[in-house]
N, C-alpha and C positions, 0 to 999 in steps of 0.2 A: 514529593515524598523522598525519603532517604532510601537509597538502594539497599535491599536485603540480600545478604551474601552468605556463602558457606562459612560456618563458624558462629553465626548469629543464633540467638535463642530468644524466646519470649513470645508475647502475644502476637506481634506482627508475623513471626514465623508460623505460629499456630494458625493464623488466618489464611496464610498462603497454603499451608498443608491441607487444611480442611477443603479449600476450593479444589485443589489438585485431587484429593481423595474423591470428592463428589463427582469429578469429571472422569474418574477411572484411571488416573495416573498413579499407580502404586507399585513401583519396582521393589524387588527384594530388599528388606531392611527398612522400608518406608514406615511401616506401622510402628516400629520401635522408636524411630526418630520423631514420629508424630506424637507419641505418648509423652516424650520429653520436650516437645516444642523446640527441637534442635535441628538446625539447618546443616545436615551432614551430607555425605556423598550420595545417598539414596534420594534425598530431597533434590539435590542438584541434578541428578539424572532425570527425575520427574519433571523438573522445570525445563531442562533442555528438550525433553520429548514434547512437552507442551509447546515450547517456542518453535520447534521444527514443524509441528503440526499446523501452527497458526501462521507460518511464513515470516517469523521474526528471526532476529539474530540469536542463535542458540548459544548463549553465553553462560547459562546456568545461574544467573543472578536475576533478581526480581526488581527491575526499575519501574518507573511510572508507566511506561508503555506495556510491559508484561502484566503488571497489576491490573491495568485497565482491560487488557484482553481476558484475564481471568474473570473479572467481573462480568464482562460482556458474554463470555462463554457460558455463564451460569443461567442466562435467561433462556427459557424455552417458550416456544410459540403458545400463546394463551395465558402466560403468567401475568400479563399486564395489557392494558389497552395501549395501542400505539397510534400516534397522530403527529401532525406537524407542529413543532414547538421550538422555542429557543431557550436553552441549548437543545439540540435534537436528541431524540432517543437513539441510543447506540446499543447494539447487542446482536446475538445470534438469532433472536426472535425477529428482529428487523431484517436481517439477511434472509431468513426463511420466507418472510412475506415478499421480499424483492424477488427471490428465486421463483416462487409460485407465480407472481404477476408476470415476470419476464418470459417464463416458459408457457404461459397461457396467452401470450401475445399483447400484453399491456406493458409498455416501456417504462419500467421503474428506475431506469438509470443503472449505474454500476452497482453490482451486488457487493457493497462495501459495509453493510451493517449500520449505515447512518441514515436515519429517516429524514430525507430532504425533500425539496420541492418536486423532483421527478417522481419520487415514491408516492407523494401525496396525490399528484395528478393521476398517476396510474391506478391508484387505489380507488379514487373517485370514479374513474372511467369504468373500472371493474364493477363497482357497486351499481352504477347506472345500468350497465349491460345486464346485470343479474337481478334487476328490479329490487335492489336493496336500498335502504335509506342512504342517500349520498351525503354522508357526514365526514368522510375522510378519516374515520376511526376504524382501526383494525380491532374490532371487538369480537365477542363470541360468535355472533351470527355471520359476520364477514369471514372470520377464520374458518368456521365450519363449512361455509360455501367454497372457500379455496380448497380445503382438504377433500371435499367431495369430488372436486374436479381434478384430482391428482392423476387420474388415468388419462386425462387429455393433455398433460404437460408435454411439451416438445423437448427434444434433447438440446436444442440451441436456444440461447438467450436472445430475445428480441433486442435487448440493450446492446449486445455485441454487434448485431447486424446494423442497428441504427448508428452506432459509433463508427463502424467501418464505412457506411454510406456517407456519414458526415465528413469523414476524412477525405473521401473521394471528391466531395463537393467543395472542400476548402480551396480558395484561390491559391494557386502556386506562386512562387516568387518570394523575395526577401523583403520587399518594401512594406514598411509598417509593422514588421514582426518584432516581437520582444521575447527575450529569453532570460530566465532566472537560473543562475549558476549557484548551486548550493554546496558548501563545504561542511563537513561534520564539525560540530562545535569544538573549538580548540585545535582543529587539524590545520596547522600552519602549512604543511606541505601541499595538501589538497587545495587550500586557498590560493597558494602561489601558482599552482598549475592552472587553476581556473582564471586567474588574472591574465595569464598568457593566452588562454582560450578566448577570453573576452576581448583582448586586443585584436585578435584575428577576426572575430565576429563584428566588432565595431568598424573595422576597416572595410567590411563588406556592406555596411549600412544597417546592420542589425542592432537593435537596442539590447544591451546586456547589463544585468545587475547581479551583484554577488551577495549572497546571504550566508550566515554562519561563519565558520572560521574562528580565528583567535580572538577577534573583537566582538563576535556575536554572543548574545546571552539568551536568545530565544530557543525554546525547545523545538524539536523537529516538527511537531504538530503546529506550533505557532508560525513557524517558517512556511509551512504548507498554506496556512490561512493567509499569510502575507502575499504569497505568490498568487493566490486566488484574488485577493484584493487588488493586486497590481494588474490583473487581467492578462497575465503572461500567456504567450502562445505555446510555450514549452518550458519544462523544468529539467535541468540536468544536474544530478547530484554526484559528488565525487568523494570517496572515502579512501584513505590509506589504510592498508591492512597488512598484517604479518603473514597472512595465508598465501601460499604460492598460487600463481595463476590468476589472471585478471577475470573478474566475474561481473556480469551485467544483469541487473534485475529490473523488471517491470511489474505493474500491479496485476495480481491475480490471487484468487482465493476460492477454493472448493468448487471447481468446475467452471469458474468464470475468470476471464482475463481481458485486459484492455487491448483491443486491436491496435490502437494508435501507439500505446506504450510498447507493445510487442514490435511494431514496425521500427520504431526508433531504436530499440534495443538490438534488433537484428542488423540495422545499419551500422551501429557502433561496433558490434561484434565482428562483422565482416570487414570493416575498414581497419580495425585494430589488428585483426588476425593477418590481414594482407600485409600491413606495414611491419608487423613483428616477424613475419615469415615462419610462423609456427601455429599449430592448432591450439585454440583456447577453448575453455568450457563454454557450452552453449548458454544463451540467455535463459534465465529462470524467472518464474512468477513468484513474487513475494508480497507481503502485506505490511512493509515498514510504513510508519505514519506518513512520511513524505509521499510515498507511492499511493497510499490509500486515500489520503485526504485532499490531494490536489485535484482540480477539476480538468486539467489539461494533460496532454501527453507528458509522462514523467518517467525518467530512468535514473537508477542509481548505479554508478560504476565503482567497484571496489578494486583498487590497484595494489599489487604487491611491490615490495621494495626493488625487485629486479627489473621492473618495467622501465623502459627507456622513455622518460617523460617528454623530453624535447624532440627526440627523433621519431617517436611513435605515438604516444598517447595524446599529447596536445594537438598535433595536426589531425589525428584521427577523429578526435571529438569535434573539432571545428568543422572538418569536412562532413561528418555525419549530420550535424545540425543543418548545414547548408543543403545537403542532399535531401534531408527530410522535408524542408520547405520547397525545394526546387528539384524534383526527381530527375530532371534532364541534365543536371550538373554531373 
């Protein structure tokens, strides 16, 4: 889709404004712009507030990712039957089912709002446990049963515990490990830095491939699917930004975060901060498509112009990846 920006007007802007209105994003001046189907500053503020709430890049424009999030945010639990299909159901209703299941002790996998195999298996296990028809469909009876058990929900997601245990059980060492290094589409600087990282990783016996960059034409979501198809053990994304201070992001959304992604993010933060000799912003949970849709540990690093690429960033990234696979290094 074509990105919708401040200054635009018409039906597409009206569709965005209606969804924002229904979700409660109505800053001062929004009603007047909504009546005119005009993308003014108030609409931009509403978009940025929505993006920040959803863990997206708060740019104040509606690209394909933001529009998809607006659509997903409009689904409430019970609006539709949910089950395993291709393409998968995506939405806040899916995330709510995952949250219920995970906090009732049925491992639905990451709370990413994507109805996948883990969610299907957890839902069927719940139905069996509750003497419901085991059909894998989150329909009215199953949803009612989940909601009646709200009082029994734990504070911790069983999926987080499972992922942390999986991390501990993963064989250490570099042999056979593969890494996907992802540059933002059109980002020549990030691509060049990742090429230098890949040289260091390859010299240590790791398999490293680069996606995105100036020659890449795939969206971030499609690059995430590519990493999944490749069966990579780790994904490291790099983006150049004009914002000061290096920032590190891992997957997290509304009370859930990836333990493996957090561990990798903390390694990168600690190594970069040590080499830079100054304090850097702590890692943050976000829901960018690459973070959300990859099945393996994934981190996105946003680097400012003042960061020393050769002396600090490149060796820090390579060292962090090695340490992630081999903590004794």
